[in-house]
N, C-alpha and C positions, 0 to 999 in steps of 0.2 A: 198867358205866362203875368206873375203876381211879382211883388216884391219879394216875398220868400223866396222864391223860384231863385231870384239874383242871387240873395244872401248864399242860398245853398251851394251857387256855382262859385262862390268867394269873391262877389262883387259887394265889398264893405262900403264904399261911400255912398251915402245917402243922395247926394246930389247925382252922383252917377246912375245908380238905379231910377232916381226919379227921371233923368234925362232918357235912358232907355228905354223904361215904360210909356212915356209919351212918346217917341217915336214909332214903338211897336204897334200904337195906336192905330198910326197911319196907314200900317198894313192891310191889303186887302183882306176882307172875310174870305176863309176857303170853305166849304160844304165838306161835310165829312164823305168819303168815299163811296158813289153809290146814292147820295142824296141827290143829284144833279138828275137820276132818272136813267143816269147808264144801268144795263143790266147785263152787260159783256166787256171783257176786257178792251177788246177793239172799239165799242162804243164810248168807254171810256178816256180812250188816247186819242180817239176823234175829237172829241169834246172838249180834249185840252189844247188840240192843234199839236199834237207829238207822236201821230201815227207811224212814225217811222220808228219810233224805238220797239213797234211789236215784235219783229225776230229778237229783241234782247232780252224781252221777258219771256218768249217764249221757249229760246236757246236755253234759258236757265230754269226750265220747267215751270213759270208760270202761266197758266192755260185759262185760268178762271181769274173773274174780279174778287172772289172770295180769296183765293190763294194769295192775291195781291194785300187784300184787308191784312191777311197775316204776317206781312212781311215786317222784319226789325229794322230800326235805323242804320243799325250796323248792318246789315245785308243790304240794305241800299247804297251806303256809302261805298262797302267792296265791291 
């Protein structure tokens, strides 16, 4: 996230943007999907400690890690 990203979403106050950017730096770093060595959907979810969601992914047609990589944010929210 950068200053321009915040401008693009309508945060016009420079002080507010600075505050948000500062807070965002404290977020834990997240590796790209599969970069942790996961080779399967099961191992990825297990590595996250979220194995209970495997049935949700499977019933929605996501059977491989490659399929999950192609998810759009809107699909995840819905």
